[in-house]
Backbone as a ProteinNet text record, in pm:
[ID]
protein_1_A
[PRIMARY]
MSNPQPFRLEPQQVRDFRADGAIVLRGLLSAAELELLRAGIDANLASPSPRAKVASRPGDPGWFLEDFCNWQENDSYRRFIFGSALGEVGAQLMQSHRARLYHDHMLTKEPGTQARTPWHQDQPYYNISGEQNCSFWIPVDPVRRESSLELVAGSHRGPWLMPRSFMDSQARWFPEGTLADLPDIDARPGDFRILSWALEPGDAVCFHMLTLHGSRGVAPDRRRRVFSVRLTGDDVRHAPRRWRTSPEFPGLAESLPEGAPLEHPLFPVLWPRVQSPH
[TERTIARY]
82.2	0	85.8	193.4	281.4	227.7	131.8	74.7	-75.6	-118.9	-261.4	-337.3	-465.8	-547.3	-558.1	-558.6	-575.4	-710.8	-713.7	-839.6	-837.3	-935.1	-941.2	-1024.5	-962.4	-1031.4	-1065.1	-1193.1	-1237.1	-1217.6	-1189	-1174.1	-1295.7	-1416.8	-1536.7	-1538.4	-1480.9	-1475.8	-1386.6	-1276.5	-1189.6	-1263.9	-1338.3	-1415.4	-1524.8	-1590.8	-1696.9	-1640.3	-1524.4	-1462.2	-1429.7	-1377.6	-1342.5	-1467.4	-1577.2	-1698.8	-1780	-1793.6	-1883.7	-1812.6	-1683.9	-1611.6	-1632.2	-1696.4	-1719.6	-1762.8	-1712.8	-1756.3	-1759.3	-1830.2	-1827.3	-1739.3	-1660.2	-1571.3	-1614	-1680	-1730.2	-1618.1	-1609.5	-1512.3	-1368	-1339.6	-1202.1	-1110.6	-1165.2	-1081.8	-1109.4	-1006.1	-1017.9	-1063.7	-1101.5	-1141.7	-1025.6	-904.2	-788.2	-763	-779.7	-762.2	-866.9	-990.8	-1097.5	-1071.3	-1024	-992.9	-885.1	-783.4	-676.1	-728.1	-813.3	-865.7	-958.1	-1040.9	-1125.8	-1040.4	-933.9	-845.1	-786	-749.1	-694.1	-795.8	-918.3	-1023.4	-1056.5	-1069.4	-1103.9	-994.1	-867.9	-758	-762.4	-796.9	-808.4	-921.2	-1036.1	-1148.3	-1115	-1039.5	-1002.9	-903.4	-825.3	-723.7	-712.2	-807.4	-803.7	-679.1	-637.5	-521.6	-563.3	-467.8	-502.2	-574	-572.7	-637.3	-784.7	-832.1	-969.1	-1069.8	-1186.3	-1295.2	-1426.8	-1505.2	-1642.2	-1729	-1798.3	-1875.2	-2025.7	-2067.4	-2209.1	-2233.9	-2355.3	-2388.6	-2417.4	-2408.4	-2429.5	-2563	-2669.7	-2800.2	-2824.2	-2726.3	-2742.2	-2747	-2845.1	-2850.9	-2734.8	-2663.1	-2544.3	-2418.8	-2315.6	-2185.4	-2108.3	-2053.3	-1979.6	-1839.1	-1740.2	-1600.3	-1520.4	-1437.9	-1343.6	-1202.1	-1108.6	-967.5	-885.2	-768	-690.7	-543.9	-480	-333.5	-271.7	-318.9	-270.9	-188.2	-159.1	-93.1	46.7	111.5	247.3	246.4	139.4	130.7	48.8	-44.9	-136.2	-81.6	-26.9	38.6	-59	-182.6	-281.7	-315.1	-330.9	-355.7	-239.9	-118.6	-1.4	7.2	-10	-3.2	-114	-232.3	-343.1	-314.3	-276.5	-256.8	-147.6	-34	79.1	70.7	-15.2	-27.2	-143.4	-231.4	-350.2	-322.6	-424.6	-414.2	-457.5	-478.3	-530.9	-441.6	-309.8	-220.5	-230.4	-231.5	-238.7	-372.6	-481.7	-614.9	-629.1	-582.2	-591.7	-513.6	-394.4	-314.4	-387.1	-452.7	-526.9	-644.8	-717.8	-833.6	-790.9	-680.5	-631.3	-561.8	-534	-454.6	-320.3	-255.4	-129.3	-24.8	99.6	206.5	235.2	208.4	244.4	125.2	113.4	11.3	79.6	56.9	110.2	-2.4	30.4	-61.9	-66.2	-186	-201.7	-233.9	-343.2	-368	-477.5	-486.7	-594.2	-693.9	-817.7	-927.5	-1025.4	-1043	-1138.1	-1266.8	-1382	-1512.2	-1604.3	-1642.7	-1730.7	-1856.8	-1971.3	-2101.3	-2157.4	-2170	-2222.9	-2373.9	-2434.5	-2577.5	-2662.2	-2756.7	-2849.7	-2799.6	-2677.8	-2624.7	-2712.1	-2758	-2842.7	-2763	-2642.7	-2562.2	-2543.2	-2573.5	-2549.3	-2413.2	-2341.8	-2222.1	-2269.7	-2255.7	-2312.8	-2249	-2320.6	-2264.5	-2139.1	-2036	-1911.5	-1819.2	-1719.4	-1605.2	-1488.1	-1399.7	-1285.8	-1169.6	-1140.4	-1013.6	-1001.9	-1109.6	-1092.6	-1045.8	-1061.4	-1012	-861.8	-802.9	-668.1	-562.7	-438.1	-323.5	-260.2	-343.6	-292.5	-368.5	-300.6	-362.1	-340.2	-416.4	-402.1	-529.2	-539.4	-661.9	-650.1	-528.9	-511.3	-511.4	-627.3	-643.6	-762.5	-771.2	-887.9	-894.4	-1015.3	-1039.9	-1114.4	-1066.8	-1138.7	-1219.1	-1347.1	-1438.2	-1474.1	-1420.1	-1419.8	-1492.5	-1615.8	-1684.2	-1642.6	-1632.6	-1604.7	-1729.7	-1841.6	-1972.6	-2067	-2171	-2269.3	-2334	-2354.3	-2410.4	-2534.3	-2646.9	-2769.5	-2761.2	-2839.3	-2837.5	-2868.7	-2963.1	-3003.2	-2898.2	-2799.6	-2692.1	-2558.2	-2558.3	-2433.7	-2390.8	-2272.4	-2221.1	-2306.5	-2338.8	-2410.5	-2318.3	-2317.3	-2224.4	-2296.7	-2262	-2322.3	-2236.1	-2290.1	-2215.3	-2173.5	-2049	-1996.7	-1950.3	-1974.2	-1938.9	-1788.5	-1711.1	-1565.3	-1505.3	-1585.4	-1536.6	-1536.9	-1584.1	-1580.4	-1711	-1714	-1603.3	-1576.4	-1466.7	-1444.2	-1553.6	-1606.4	-1713.8	-1667.7	-1734	-1689.1	-1689.8	-1573.5	-1571.1	-1616	-1701.3	-1750.4	-1736.5	-1727.1	-1722.4	-1854.4	-1847.8	-1966.9	-2065.3	-2014.7	-2102.5	-2173.5	-2104.6	-2165.9	-2161.1	-2121.5	-2127.1	-2048	-1934.1	-1850.7	-1744.1	-1711.1	-1605.3	-1471.3	-1408.3	-1282.2	-1161.2	-1185.2	-1077.7	-1065.5	-1118.5	-1115.3	-1200.9	-1156.6	-1234.5	-1375.8	-1470.3	-1610.2	-1621.2	-1695.8	-1719.4	-1620.6	-1510.3	-1410.3	-1445.1	-1531.3	-1579	-1731.3	-1792.9	-1938.7	-1982.7	-2101.8	-2155.6	-2214	-2226.3	-2283.3	-2429.8	-2477	-2620.5	-2696.2	-2825.3	-2909.2	-2957.1	-2873.6	-2901	-3024.3	-3042.2	-3157.2	-3288.7	-3286.6	-3409.3	-3446.5	-3348.8	-3374.4	-3308	-3342.3	-3272.8	-3289.8	-3398.2	-3420	-3326	-3255.9	-3162.9	-3025.5	-3005.4	-2873.4	-2885.8	-2782.5	-2776.5	-2694.6	-2766.1	-2704.3	-2664.5	-2538.5	-2487.4	-2478.1	-2525.3	-2513.4	-2540.4	-2477	-2488.7	-2496	-2578.2	-2565.9	-2433.7	-2364.6	-2230.1	-2216.5	-2139.5	-2101.9	-1953.4	-1909.9	-1766.7	-1686.2	-1584.4	-1506.5	-1528.7	-1647.2	-1675.2	-1613.1	-1595.5	-1545.7	-1602.3	-1617.5	-1648.2	-1520	-1491.3	-1375.6	-1425.7	-1381.6	-1431.8	-1321.5	-1342.8	-1249.9	-1266.5	-1158.8	-1163.6	-1248.4	-1290.1	-1382.3	-1527.1	-1551.7	-1688.8	-1770.4	-1882	-1971	-2026.1	-2020.5	-2068.9	-2111.9	-2188.1	-2233.6	-2295.7	-2344.8	-2411.6	-2503.5	-2600.4	-2698.9	-2653.7	-2739.8	-2712	-2731.5	-2724.9	-2740.4	-2853.9	-2913.2	-3025.6	-2978.2	-3072	-3033.5	-2973.5	-2998.4	-2945.7	-2821.1	-2764.4	-2649.6	-2533.9	-2414.4	-2291.5	-2223	-2161	-2095.1	-1952.6	-1858.5	-1716.3	-1660.3	-1598.9	-1547.4	-1403.5	-1322	-1184.2	-1165.3	-1113.1	-1084.2	-933.3	-891.1	-750.9	-748.3	-672.3	-671	-536.3	-541.7	-421.4	-406.9	-282.6	-254.6	-171.7	-185.5	-116.5	-11.4	27.8	145.1	135.4	15.1	7.1	-19.8	-29.5	-62.1	61.4	36.9	144.1	104.4	206.3	184	128.3	19.6	-44.5	-66.9	39.2	24.4	-78.2	-151.4	-255.7	-216.2	-283	-260.7	-341.3	-424.6	-511.4	-483	-542.7	-523.6	-607.7	-540.7	-613.5	-668.2	-754.5	-813.1	-796.9	-703.7	-614.5	-500.3	-432.3	-314.3	-188.3	-82.3	45.8	149.2	162.4	251	393.8	449.6	587.7	609.3	506.7	526.1	560.5	497.4	522.3	667.1	736.3	875.2	970.9	923.1	1012.3	979.5	861.1	822.7	774.7	844.8	808.6	670.2	610.6	484.7	506.3	413.7	422.3	508	566.8	652.6	568.8	614.3	549.5	554.6	466.5	458.6	565	688.9	801.3	849.7	785.3	808	772.4	840.6	809.7	664.4	594.6	453.7	366.7	415.4	335.5	409.3	421.5	498.9	430.4	510.2	459.7	400.1	275.9	211.2	223.7	229.6	243.1	330.7	430.5	470.3	505.8	481	489.9	632.2	638	764.5	748.5	857.1	852.3	784.4	697.8	626.8	723.9	704.2	790.9	764.3	863	849.8	876
-120.7	0	125.9	122.3	238.2	347.4	313.9	412.6	422.4	512.7	525.5	572.7	534.9	576.2	729.2	790.6	935.3	976.2	1084.9	1138.8	1288.3	1336.3	1478.3	1550.8	1638.4	1719.7	1853.5	1885.3	2008.2	2128	2246.4	2366.2	2392.1	2360.1	2382.4	2293.9	2174.5	2086.9	2145.8	2207.3	2272.8	2389.1	2466.4	2578.4	2528.1	2418.1	2362.4	2311.5	2248.8	2201.5	2319.5	2424.2	2542.2	2608.6	2611	2678.6	2594	2463.7	2377.5	2290.1	2265.8	2177.7	2030.6	1998.3	1858.1	1848.8	1745.7	1717.6	1565.9	1522.6	1382.6	1370.8	1265.3	1238.1	1105.4	1110.1	989.5	920.6	789.5	713.1	743.6	778.7	812.7	691.2	572.9	453.3	354.7	281.6	177.4	46.6	-49.9	-181.8	-248.4	-233.5	-293.8	-230.3	-100.2	-32.4	-77.5	-92.9	-140.3	-282.6	-368.4	-505.4	-507.5	-424.6	-416.5	-363.4	-261.2	-202.1	-299.6	-372.4	-474	-578.6	-620.5	-719.2	-664.1	-537	-475.8	-467.3	-426.5	-416.7	-553.7	-653.2	-787.4	-843.7	-817.9	-861.2	-787.9	-660.3	-579.2	-631	-665	-718.1	-853.8	-933.9	-1066.2	-1057	-950.1	-934.8	-787.6	-737	-595.4	-562.9	-437.5	-393.1	-363.2	-340.6	-299	-163.9	-88.6	41.8	32.7	-84.2	-101.5	-72.2	-21.8	10	-43	-107.1	-142.1	-22.5	32.8	155.5	131.3	6.9	-26.7	-87.3	-73.9	-122.9	-272.4	-339.3	-484.8	-530.8	-451.8	-493.4	-462.8	-403.6	-369.2	-497	-510.6	-631.5	-644.5	-536.2	-540	-521.1	-472	-454.7	-348.1	-252	-140.7	-142	-165.2	-170.1	-61.8	8.1	106.3	61.7	94	68.7	179.6	206.5	324.5	291.4	370.8	377	239.9	175.3	40.9	33.2	146.1	139.6	77.4	88.2	32.4	-119.8	-177.4	-322.5	-390.9	-319.4	-377.2	-346.9	-448.3	-426.9	-376	-425.5	-379.7	-232.9	-191.7	-50.1	35.2	-6.8	71.5	82.4	-28.2	-25.1	61.2	54.1	136.9	285.1	321.7	463.4	524.2	454.7	512.6	491.5	399.6	375.2	444.8	506.7	572	719.7	787.6	930.6	1016.8	957.4	1034.1	1152	1132.9	1241.4	1359	1329.4	1436.3	1508.3	1432.2	1492.9	1574.2	1516.9	1588.8	1719.3	1718.7	1841.1	1949	1909.4	2007	2064.2	1976.6	2024.2	2112.7	2078	2159.7	2286.1	2292.9	2401.3	2411.2	2295.7	2280.1	2224.3	2265.8	2211	2065.7	2029.9	1897.1	1835.6	1704.4	1629.6	1519.9	1519.5	1416.2	1324.8	1198.4	1107.4	1141.6	1164.9	1186.6	1053.1	990.8	854.3	788.8	657.4	580.6	538.6	511.4	481.6	389.4	269.9	174.9	178.6	183.9	187.9	88	-17.6	-117.6	-132.6	-112.8	-140.3	-265.6	-371.2	-496.8	-484.6	-575.1	-564.3	-550.3	-457.4	-436.3	-349.5	-295.8	-210.2	-86	-61.8	54.7	173.5	149	255.5	370.9	488.4	608	665.3	714.5	793.8	935.8	986.7	1117.7	1230.6	1340.6	1459.5	1502.6	1536.2	1579.3	1642.2	1713.1	1755.2	1663.2	1637.2	1549.9	1622.4	1742.4	1804.5	1826.6	1858.7	1875.9	1750.6	1632.7	1509.9	1489	1568.6	1543.1	1626.6	1608.4	1680.1	1771.6	1835	1922.1	2053.4	2157.6	2286	2313.2	2406.3	2440.3	2413	2477.7	2469.8	2382.3	2351.4	2271.8	2123.5	2064.5	1924.2	1867.3	1735.8	1672.8	1526.2	1471.8	1330.5	1269.4	1156.3	1079.1	969	960.8	858.8	767.9	645.8	560.4	428.9	410.5	282.9	180.8	55.2	-51.2	-133.9	-94.6	-154	-43.5	-75.8	27.7	84.6	215.7	283	360.8	328	402.8	540.1	632.4	768.9	773.8	693.1	700.3	642.9	570.8	515.3	582.1	686.5	749.5	856.8	908.6	1017.9	1142.4	1214.5	1341.7	1450.8	1565.2	1673.1	1806.8	1896.1	2029.6	2124.8	2169.4	2256.9	2385.2	2422.6	2547	2541.5	2430.1	2423	2417.4	2390.4	2386	2523.1	2626.9	2762	2791.9	2697.8	2709.9	2759.3	2769.8	2752.1	2605.1	2581.3	2448	2422.1	2300.6	2262.8	2148.6	2134.2	2041.3	1895.8	1831.3	1688.6	1606.6	1508.1	1423.1	1276.5	1191.1	1047.7	1003.3	914.5	876.7	794.1	711.5	619.7	685.5	777.9	835.6	988.2	1052.5	1198.1	1273.7	1220.2	1286.5	1373.7	1486.2	1575.8	1523.8	1435.4	1374.3	1439.5	1541.9	1608.8	1750.5	1850.1	1984.6	1988.5	2060.1	2065.9	2119.9	2066.4	2107.1	2259	2318.8	2462.2	2545	2484.9	2563.6	2580.7	2494.4	2507.4	2500.8	2565	2559.3	2418.2	2380.9	2250.8	2253.4	2134.5	2122.9	2165.9	2225.4	2251.8	2120.3	2121.3	2002.1	1996.7	1938.3	1938.3	1856.5	1742.4	1656.8	1721.2	1806	1872.5	1988.7	2046.8	2163.2	2145.2	2037.2	2009.5	2119.8	2194.6	2301.9	2418.8	2424.9	2535	2509.7	2390.2	2352.2	2296.1	2319.1	2257.5	2129.3	2017.9	1888.5	1829.8	1788.7	1724.2	1574.5	1494.2	1349.5	1289	1174.8	1113.9	961.8	899.2	754.4	730.9	623.7	601.1	459.2	445.6	315.6	292.2	166.7	141.3	212.7	281.9	367.4	514.2	547.6	685.5	714.6	842.6	883.1	1020.2	1045.5	1179	1234.6	1360.3	1426.5	1547	1558.3	1667.4	1721.6	1843.6	1911.6	1856.3	1854.8	1795.4	1874.1	1995.9	2071.1	2063.7	1998.5	1988	1896.5	1947.3	1865.2	1751.3	1629.1	1514.4	1403.7	1310.7	1194.1	1096.5	984.5	889.6	800.4	740.4	654.6	508.6	419.8	278.2	225.2	93.1	30.4	-71.6	-97.9	-191	-334.9	-425.6	-565.6	-636.2	-583	-647.9	-578	-487.1	-410.2	-413.3	-427	-412.7	-285.8	-211.2	-86.9	-84.8	-127.4	-120.9	8.5	89.5	220.4	233.6	296.7	327.4	477.5	540.8	683.8	705.5	797.3	838.7	988.2	1028.6	1168	1229.3	1346.2	1411.8	1550.4	1595.6	1731.3	1804.1	1936.4	2020.3	2109.1	2212	2292	2363.3	2408.8	2492.6	2414.6	2283.2	2204	2189.7	2204.9	2197.4	2103.3	2052.1	1965.5	2047.3	1999.7	2066.4	1963.6	1928	1827.3	1870.4	1772	1798.3	1739.9	1787.7	1733.6	1605.7	1572.7	1456.5	1359.6	1242.2	1139.4	1172.4	1195.1	1227.5	1099.5	1117	1002.1	1022.1	946.8	848.9	918	839.3	893.2	848	921.8	890.4	883.5	767.1	755.9	798.3	880.1	923.9	1041.2	1083.3	1190.5	1323.1	1352.2	1479.8	1493.5	1380.2	1384.1	1399	1371.8	1375.3	1486.5	1547	1652.8	1773	1886.7	2002.2	2057.9	2122.8	2193.1	2300.7	2309.8	2409.2	2368.3	2249.4	2203.4	2145.1	2156.4	2082.6	1933.2	1857.3	1713.5	1636.9	1678.5	1612.9	1499.9	1384.1	1271.4	1143.9	1031.9	908	861.3	902.1	865.4	932	1041.7	1121.8	1138.8	1032	1038.8	1125	1178.5	1260.7	1170.3	1199	1128.2	1203.8	1335	1417.9	1537.3	1572.7	1502.3	1356.2	1271.3	1128.3	1086.5	1001.7	945.5	794.3	724.6	579.4	537.4	437.4	389.3	337.1	377.1	321.1	172.7	99.1	-44.4	-78.9
0	0	0	-77.1	-81.8	-172.5	-257.4	-348.8	-324.4	-234.1	-206	-327.8	-332.2	-445	-446.9	-565.2	-572.2	-515.1	-441	-391.1	-413.5	-487.8	-520.5	-415.9	-342.5	-243.5	-307.5	-313.3	-378.1	-284.6	-340.9	-256.5	-168	-218.9	-138.7	-14.6	-24.2	92.6	201.2	160.4	257.8	323.5	243.2	298.8	392.4	354.9	440.1	572.1	566.1	689.6	780.3	723.4	802.4	861.4	785.5	830.5	928.3	898	974.8	1077.2	1057.7	1147.3	1118.9	1005.1	969.3	823.9	754.8	618.4	598.9	494.7	454.5	330.6	326.1	213	152.2	37.6	-27.3	-104.5	-87.4	-163.8	-131.3	-6.9	31.6	26.2	59.2	70.8	-41.2	-79.1	-180.6	-116.1	-200.1	-150.5	-76.4	-125.8	-60.1	76.6	85.3	213.6	313.6	267	355.4	404.2	315.7	354.5	463	445.9	544.2	677.1	671.9	793.8	867.4	793.9	857.9	928.9	865	926.6	1056.4	1054.7	1174.9	1287.4	1254.1	1355.7	1412.4	1326	1374.6	1464	1430	1516.3	1650.2	1647.4	1768.6	1858	1796.6	1873.3	1934.9	1861.9	1912.6	2027.6	2031.1	2135.6	2174.1	2252.9	2290.9	2372.9	2364.9	2441.6	2586.2	2674.5	2811.9	2817.6	2708	2704.6	2664.9	2627.9	2579.3	2689.8	2645.9	2739.1	2683.3	2769.3	2734	2767.5	2666.8	2683.6	2680.4	2698.7	2710.2	2847.6	2896	3029.4	3026.2	3142.2	3145.7	3088.3	3101.5	3051.6	2905.1	2838.1	2696.6	2613.7	2523	2439.5	2341.6	2318.4	2233.7	2316.3	2251.1	2318.2	2243.3	2318.1	2259.8	2317.9	2230.9	2273.1	2203.5	2281.3	2228.2	2263	2176.2	2205.9	2141.2	2197.7	2160.8	2137.6	2052.5	2042.5	2015.7	1908.9	1877.4	1749.1	1686.5	1555.6	1561.7	1675.2	1684.9	1695.2	1750.5	1767.9	1658.8	1598.8	1500.3	1360.4	1294.7	1166	1060.4	1062.7	964	984.2	1108.5	1135.7	1083.5	1115.8	1075.4	924	854.6	708.2	650	709.9	661.9	682.2	802.6	834.3	747.4	735.1	663.4	512.3	467.9	325.3	257.8	336.6	280.8	253.5	201.9	172.8	290.6	408.6	521.3	557.1	558.8	595.1	499.4	370.3	270.1	276	284.5	290.6	419	531.1	656.9	655.2	597.7	590.3	511.5	401.8	322.9	400.7	470.4	546.2	662.5	727.7	839.7	791.8	660.7	602.7	674.7	682.1	753.2	657.6	673.5	591.5	627.2	751	800.6	873.2	862.5	936.7	1015.6	1147.3	1234.9	1282.4	1300.9	1366.2	1514.9	1566.9	1711.3	1779	1738.4	1784.6	1702.2	1716.3	1653.6	1761	1716.8	1810	1738.4	1789.9	1733.4	1814.9	1746.3	1812.2	1742.1	1810.9	1751.9	1835.2	1769.9	1830.9	1763.9	1843.9	1791.5	1771.2	1689.3	1659.1	1785.6	1780	1889.7	2002.4	1990.8	2097.3	2113.1	2234.2	2260.7	2312.9	2359.3	2419.8	2323.2	2369.7	2292.2	2329.6	2230.8	2257.8	2285.1	2407.4	2441.1	2360.2	2349.8	2286.9	2362.7	2288	2350.7	2247	2293.9	2213.3	2249.4	2154.5	2182.6	2249.6	2204.6	2245.5	2396.6	2470.4	2615.3	2689.3	2629.4	2691.4	2667.7	2577.1	2528.8	2600.1	2557.3	2614.8	2510.7	2429.3	2324	2319.8	2269.7	2238.3	2089.7	2035.1	1893.9	1816.8	1701.9	1623	1499.1	1455.1	1333.1	1370	1361.3	1395.8	1320.2	1310.2	1249.2	1287.1	1282.8	1310.9	1192.9	1146.6	1045.7	1115.7	1086.5	1141.3	1024.7	1027.9	909.2	939.1	889.1	909.1	803.2	844.7	747.5	720.4	781.5	756.3	710.7	632.2	597.5	723.5	726.2	843.1	799.7	860	834.4	898.3	843.5	894.5	1044	1091.7	1231.8	1327.2	1273.8	1357.2	1329.8	1250.6	1208.9	1308.1	1286.3	1366.4	1341.8	1449.3	1440.4	1492.8	1424.4	1459.5	1453.2	1543	1547.3	1465.3	1352.5	1262	1333.5	1316.8	1370.7	1514.9	1583.8	1726.9	1750.2	1644	1659	1687.6	1668.6	1697.1	1847.3	1925.8	2070.2	2128.2	2259.5	2354.4	2385	2458.5	2514.8	2617.5	2617.8	2709	2799.1	2912.7	3015.4	2966.6	2964.1	2931.7	3052.2	3026.9	3135.4	3095.9	3195.9	3169.9	3109.6	3011	2936	3018.3	3107.6	3179.6	3298	3368.5	3488.3	3492.3	3381.3	3365.4	3472.3	3511	3610.7	3543.8	3609.4	3561	3612.3	3535.6	3577.5	3510.3	3432.7	3362.9	3418.4	3353.8	3410	3537.4	3639.8	3763.8	3739.5	3814.2	3803.3	3812.5	3718.7	3720.2	3641.6	3593.9	3521.7	3373.7	3319.7	3182.5	3183.7	3085.9	3074.2	3038.6	3082.7	3047	2905.9	2847.6	2714.2	2715	2606.1	2595.3	2580.2	2611.3	2595.7	2450.5	2366.9	2222.6	2189.8	2256.1	2225.5	2265.7	2367	2411.5	2320.6	2252.2	2166.2	2029.4	1958.7	1831.8	1727.4	1736.5	1639.9	1655.6	1768.4	1793.1	1730.5	1674.6	1624.6	1483.1	1404.2	1271.1	1284.1	1275.6	1295.1	1159.5	1149	1028.6	1052.9	958.2	968.5	831.8	804.8	673.6	685.5	602.2	581.5	508.7	546.7	494.3	442.3	336.5	282.6	309.5	316.7	332	222.9	263.7	174	200.6	257.6	296.6	432.9	462	593.8	627.3	755.2	805.1	864.9	836	895.1	973.5	1099.3	1182.9	1272.8	1318.1	1407.5	1548.3	1626.2	1759.2	1859	1823.1	1909.1	1860.7	1750.3	1700.2	1791	1840.8	1922.5	1839	1893.3	1818.1	1913	1860.1	1933.9	1836.2	1885.4	1797.2	1879	1810	1875.2	1867.1	1912.7	1904.8	1763.5	1750.3	1619.5	1624.9	1509.2	1498.5	1520.4	1555.3	1579.5	1458.6	1338.7	1217.7	1163.6	1241.1	1193.1	1292.1	1238.7	1314.4	1267.2	1358.2	1318.3	1372.3	1284.1	1316.3	1257.2	1342.4	1301.3	1349	1265.2	1300.7	1285.8	1390.2	1384.9	1383	1298.3	1292.5	1318.5	1420.3	1462	1429	1364.8	1314.4	1375.3	1384.5	1428.9	1324.1	1323.8	1227.3	1291.4	1215.9	1250.7	1385.2	1424.7	1545	1673	1664.8	1784.2	1874.4	2004.2	2103.6	2217.2	2284.4	2399.3	2515.6	2573.8	2687.3	2797.6	2871.9	2977.3	3081.4	3134.4	3232.9	3367.9	3470.9	3605.6	3626	3529.8	3541.5	3427.7	3434	3332.2	3210	3099.3	2976.5	2912.3	2814.6	2743.9	2593.6	2529.6	2592.8	2666.3	2748.1	2815.3	2741.1	2762	2700	2811.8	2875.6	2992.6	2960.8	3048.1	3034.7	2942	2869.1	2771.5	2838.9	2951.1	3018.9	3062.4	3086.1	3127.3	3008.8	2887.5	2771.7	2672.6	2685.1	2591.6	2672.3	2662.6	2745.8	2710.4	2807.5	2783.6	2677.8	2582.5	2476	2358.2	2364.5	2254.9	2142.3	2016.5	1908.1	1936.4	1872.6	1898.1	1820.5	1837.7	1770.3	1859.7	1843.8	1933.8	1857.7	1883.9	1811.1	1823.9	1929.4	1942.5	1836.7	1777.4	1686.3	1552.7	1475	1350.8	1244.7	1155.9	1045.9	938.2	898.5	787.8	656.4	665.6	546.4	578	496.2	373.3	401.4	303.7	322.9	361	463.9	507.7	512.2	527.5	536.9	665.8	657.4	775	878.3	1007.7	1111.9	1130.2	1174.1	1194.1	1339.7
[MASK]
++++++++++++++++++++++++++++++++++++++++++++++++++++++++++++++++++++++++++++++++++++++++++++++++++++++++++++++++++++++++++++++++++++++++++++++++++++++++++++++++++++++++++++++++++++++++++++++++++++++++++++++++++++++++++++++++++++++++++++++++++++++++++++++++++++++++++++++++++++++

């Protein structure tokens, strides 16, 4: 996979990403890339890492598993990330000269999973500052509109909102009261412009790490395996926290100063294209 399929990003897509904080990219991935990514996800599901989390409750008829930061151990993930056009496309959308891998994130909802992914922004959970960033949300199964990612257009412009634990809504990151709480989007859907798309394998959603987003459960006849690849651009800096970030990067605070660019082996450059690390 040293020669990713060409993908033409239109200028309007870059403008839409900048304005809305989220766009859909149809046909971003080839059949070979999808096959490789499915193999990586299935291997991950068969042998989750110590970082994996079950995000569904015991009484849920389905099962929702997340896992993080596996590209170094999962050969299929590594080949996919470094062999695809994600770095180049991400750099264009971020309007950045360089695109670095921040981390990978696998999210699988098995058939009948009722667990909802609550509305949230990603960046407040992280250890980074800066505005040039993006996340690719890549399903390898067909996704109906009602089970797809939902995003609030324009919310990436801020403010930062209080990150809470998904299962019990606790403020385990920023201290309680230091950030505003999320609005009740489900109670007042008419007050927000919600973006969401039915997706086929090969499609992807790309969104800013401050864009409010969430998703519902899946139907009993549908499985939803998703892989997210998160990238950072030129202005992103290390912002170590006093608390455990999600995901965490053990030992990073001792090796990378606060305010430093993410020039570290954990965050390899994807664009301009370099040789995949081994």
